[in-house]
N, C-alpha and C positions, 0 to 999 in steps of 0.2 A: 494761338496765340500773337500776339501781336510783335515783329519784329520788330525793338529799337533802332535809331539809323544807326551807323557806325560813328562814333563821334573822329569829330573830327581833328587829326595830330599837331604839336607845335611845328613847326619849322626848324630847328632843331638837329635833327636828321639832315635836312635838307641844308642846310647851310654848311656840316661839315661836309659832307661832299663836295658843294663847291668849292670852300676854303681849301679841298686838296685836291680838285681842279686849279684851282689858282697858282698852286706852286707847279702845276706841272707847263701851264700858258709860262711861266718864270724860264724853268729850265729848261725850256723847249729852245727859247734864247741864248741862253747863258751855254749850255752845253754843246749848243751846234756852231758857237765860236760868236756868236755874235754882240756877246758883252751882258753886262748887270742893265740889261733896259728890254721894255713890254710895252703896249699898247698903253698898260694906266701910269708909269712911269715918263711918255712924254705928254699924258694928259693932266699928269699932278702936276706941272713947273719939276720933272726932276724929281718929285719927292716919295712917292710910295710907285716902289713895284708892283704887283699881284701877289706874290710868293709873302711881301711884307702882312698885305691883307690876310691873305690864308692863313701864315704861320701864327698872329697876332691873334685872328679869330679862334683858332682852334686852343689858344690858352685859356681866353675869357672864356668861353661854352666851358673846356675843362675845368675854371675857378669854381663856373655856377653851378653846374652838376656835380662836381666833386665834396662841395661843402655841402652840397645840399645830401650826397651820399655820407657825412661825416656827421651829419646833423641825424639821420635817422639810423647809424649802425648803433646797434647792441652793445658792441665791444670793440676793441681796438681789432680785435684777429678777426672780426668780420669786417671792417672794412680794408683790414689788408688784403685777405681773400679776391674778395671783389676786384682790387687796382690789381694784386700778379697775374689772375686772372684773364684781365682786359689787356694790356702792357704785353707778358711774358710769352702766351704758347701763337700768337701770328707773330711775335720777332724771331724764336727760337725758328721756325717755318719759312721763313722769309731767306734768314741766313743760311741756311741750308742748301734751297731751291738756288739763291743765286750760288754758293761755291757750286754746287754740282754743276751750273748752266759755265763758270768760268771757269769748271775745268778744260772745257773742250777749246777751249782757245788759246790754256795755258801756253805761252814757252817752250817746246822739247827741249831747248837748250840750258837753262836755266836750271835749276837746282829743281828736285824729281818735288811734285805737286805735294805729295803727303808726306815728305819730308821735310818741306818748305817752312815755318815756324812762322813767316806771316799769315799762312790761311789759320795755323789755329790761335793767331793772335785779332784776327777779321771775326771768328766767330765769338772766340770765350769774350774777346775786349768789348764785344756791339753786347752781347747778352748779358753780360755784368753790368752798362750800362757805364760806368766811370773809367772807362777806359778804353775810348772809341776808337774802333782800326778802319783805316776806310781804305787803305788802300797795301795792291799787293804786287811786289816789282810784274812788270813784264804785262799785267792786265790793263790794256786802253790804251795801251803806249803809243801815242801819235795824235791821241784829241785834245780838241779843248781840252777838259776835264778828265783826269785817270783814276779820279773818286768811283769807287764803287757802287757807293751806295750814299751818296752824303748829303740824302735827306738823315739818316739816322738822331745826329747830332743834336735836333731838339729834344730828343725821347727820357735822356738822361736830365731836363732839367722838366720833362712833364712829369716825371716819377720823383723829382726831386720836393718838387710843390705838393706832391702827393703826402707825400711823410711829412714838410713843413707844413703843414694845415693841420696834422696832428697836435700841434702843439697849442689851439683853439678847442681840443677833445673836452676836458677836464673840465674848461668853463661854458661849457654851450648850454648849458642851463639859462646863463644867467647875460639874457639877451643885451641888457643895455651896453654893458661891462664887455660884452664880445664885439658892438660893432666899435663900439671908442680902441678899443687892442686891433682890431681891424686896420680901422684908420687911420690909427698911432704908423703901425709897420709898414701902410701902404705911404705914409710920411716920411718914414725912412730912405724904403727904396725910393722916392721920387727923387729925394735930396741928394743920394748917391747919387744914382745914374745923370741927375744933371750937373750936380756939380763938381761930383769926382771921378769925374768920367774916365779923363785920362791914368787914370788910377789903378778903376777897376777894368781897361784894356793894355793894363800890361801885369795884372794881379793873375795869380792862377794858383788855387790851392790844388784840392781834388776835383774841382770844378772852376772853368776860369768862369770869373764875377762877372765880367760886362753885359754879357747875352743873361747870367740869371737876374743879377736886378732888371735888366730891360724886361724881359720875359714875367719876371715876377711879377712885376707891377701890373699888365694885361691879367694874370691867373688871380692874382689876389683882388683888385677891383672888378673882376667876375665874381669871386667867392662875398666882397661884400656888397654889391647887388643884391646876393643870394640872401645876404644875412638880413638886408632890407626888405624883405619878398616885395620880391618887385611888383607884383601886381597890384600891392596895397597904395602903391606911389603913386598919389594923383601927378594930374597932366600928363603924363606920361607923354601922350601925343605932341603937344605944347612943348614939351621938354627937349624932344626929341629933334623938334625943324629947326629948334635954337640949337641944338651943338650940331647939327649938319651945318647950318650957314655959317655956324663958325669953322666946323671944320677945313669948310671950302673957302671962307675969307683966309683962314690960317695959312695953308694949301696958295692961296696968291700971293700973298705977302713974304710966303717964304718960311715960314715958322710952322708948317704942320707938323712937325716930328716931336713938337712940341708938346703940341693940344690935341693930340691924338691919345696921349694917354689919358684924357679926361672924356673925349669925346666917343671915341672907338667904343669901348665898352660898353657903354650904356644904347649906342646904335645898334649893335648885337646884340646882347641880349632884346632890348625892344624888338627887332627884324625876329630875334628867334623863338620868342613868347607870341607871334602871330601865330593862325594856323589859315592853313589852303588846301582846298583840295589838292596838290599836288605833294604835298607835302603828307596828308593823308597816305594816299596812294604810296608814297617813298616806305615812310612807316610800316605799311601794310604788305605789302609786296615785295619790298626790294632788304628792308630792313638799314641797318649800318655799316655801309662796305667801306667808308671814308678812311681809319685808319687803313684797313689794303690796301686799298687805292696811292695814299703816301707811300705805305710801305714799300709795295712794287712797282712803281711810278719810274724813281731815278736809275734804276738798274735795269729797267725795259729801255728806258731811253737812248742810254749811253750802247746798248747791244743794238741796238735798230740803228746809230750812228756808227758804231762797228761795224755792222754788214750790210747796210745798202747808202750812210755816207747821204743822208735827205736836203732837202729843204727844210728851215726852218718848218713853214708851211706843214710840209709831211710829215714830219718829225711831229707837232705837235696833233694833230690828226692821229695819226697810228697808236702815239704812246697814250691817247686819251679813250681809244677804243679797249686798248689792252689793259691799262691800268683798271679801266672798269670794269673788265671781265674777271681780271685776275683779283680786285679789292672784295668783290662779288660773289667771288668763292675760296676766297679768306674768310668772310664774312658766316659763309654755311655750312663750310667744313669744319674749320678751328675756331674761331672768335665765338660764335653761337653756342657750340657743343662746349667750349671750355670755360663759356659764363655758368654753363646750366650745372658743372660741377660744383658751385659754390656750396649747393646744400649737404652734397655731399661731405665735403671738408667740415659745415659747419656741427655736423652727427658725429664726425670722427673726433675732434675735437668735443663734445659733449658728452661723448661716451667714454672720452680718456682722462675727462675731469669726473666720472661719476665714481671709475674704477680707484682714482686717485683718493 
């Protein structure tokens, strides 16, 4: 029998790993007391940090792929099972591991660790997403940042848009209406973000509005590109080239933060849809450790600073190695196994419905 060659994978897994690494780059400067700057910040006329591209890139890819997941899910229950299994098991484990680690550096002069309400607020608040808690008194005191895991702030927005996209579930068969509705919602988000910026900065309901409308544009732009079937878009190479030139020009003239809402989503999905040997190797041999890399990098960097007070370069190298190890272990030991439970929950739901 002739063995068919392995199909080349697209670049989405590779890009997510790269974006998680971008966040490590920026945090190496910030957490070590060098301020909110990094090489990309210097190269883009003080416009973009690596972490800016990393976080926005995550939301673009998430919007693109989550929209696809919503479109092919047989029910809302199936969709939510996949989303919950993707987010919460790995999050719960990193919270527990982090608390176990900070226990050993918790000052003995303070309230006993297991009687400190902040310890439980850190775990529960971050696990339920919409009451994030980043500090425990006495932990990392004296460091440039006393946050234990400042990267967790984005996860509540990620999950919010997992739920938000369900607004389109019941009209998903009406493709033209779906595209128009998505475009209108994106237009509203853009207007609020660009025209009512001061209002959103000051407004906080159950979730702060300023990052909600900012990150939401990237997520929904990814969803819109998914809705339009990116592969079917004509002249993609030309469009990508024009948008890249436009973005570079906007950075030069100091308006990059506005133009990026339109240019970055297309460029990210364009790159993600390409295939490469590296992406094929990553997909086949490594999987998708990006979420784990993102979850573990920040506390790992804090512990490295606490124990060793390294240079920014050494912090970057050490935390990159450590985060990639923890991210890979999280993928193979937690995330991959959790995702495999999807069929179990769907079968249990089916049995329940039959008995009812």
